[in-house]
C-alpha positions as CSV (number, residue, x, y, z in Angstrom):
1,M,0.0,0.0,-0.1
2,K,1.4,3.4,-1.0
3,T,1.7,6.2,1.6
4,V,-0.3,9.4,1.2
5,R,3.0,11.2,0.3
6,E,3.7,8.6,-2.5
7,L,0.1,9.1,-3.8
8,F,0.6,12.9,-4.0
9,L,3.9,12.3,-5.8
10,E,2.0,10.0,-8.2
11,L,-0.7,12.6,-8.7
12,D,1.9,15.3,-9.5
13,E,3.5,13.0,-12.1
14,W,0.1,12.3,-13.7
15,K,-0.9,15.9,-13.8
16,A,2.5,16.8,-15.5
17,Y,2.1,13.8,-18.2
18,E,1.2,15.1,-21.6
19,A,-1.1,12.7,-23.4
20,N,-0.4,12.1,-27.0
21,S,-3.8,10.9,-28.1
22,T,-7.3,11.1,-26.9
23,M,-7.3,7.6,-25.4
24,S,-4.2,8.3,-23.4
25,N,-5.8,11.7,-22.3
26,I,-8.8,9.7,-21.1
27,A,-6.5,7.2,-19.2
28,K,-4.7,10.3,-17.7
29,I,-8.0,11.8,-16.4
30,N,-9.1,8.4,-15.0
31,H,-5.9,7.7,-13.3
32,I,-5.9,11.3,-11.7
33,S,-9.4,10.7,-10.6
34,R,-8.6,7.4,-9.0
35,V,-5.5,8.8,-7.2
36,K,-7.4,11.8,-5.8
37,R,-10.2,9.4,-4.6
38,E,-7.6,7.2,-3.0
39,I,-6.0,10.2,-1.2
40,A,-9.4,11.5,-0.1
41,N,-10.3,8.0,1.4
42,R,-7.1,7.9,3.4
43,I,-7.3,11.4,4.9
44,D,-8.9,11.8,8.3
45,V,-11.4,14.7,7.8
46,E,-11.8,15.2,11.5
47,E,-8.0,15.8,11.9
48,Y,-8.1,18.5,9.3
49,R,-11.6,20.0,10.2
50,D,-10.3,23.4,11.5
51,Y,-7.9,23.8,8.5
52,I,-10.9,22.9,6.1
53,L,-13.2,25.3,7.8
54,F,-10.6,28.1,7.8
55,K,-9.9,27.6,4.0
56,E,-13.7,27.7,3.4
57,K,-14.1,30.9,5.1
58,G,-11.5,32.4,2.8
């Protein structure tokens, strides 16, 4: 199982990837979505509640 740090590194790599075709662009978008979902599932929302509410307030 990858750490959250490794997942963020993977996310950054996929965001920087330049797709050469429509199919590879679709694969890129799907992979980015999967990694974001995995990160979100691993983060404890209660632990970051104050930060999230502060950011929402702007």
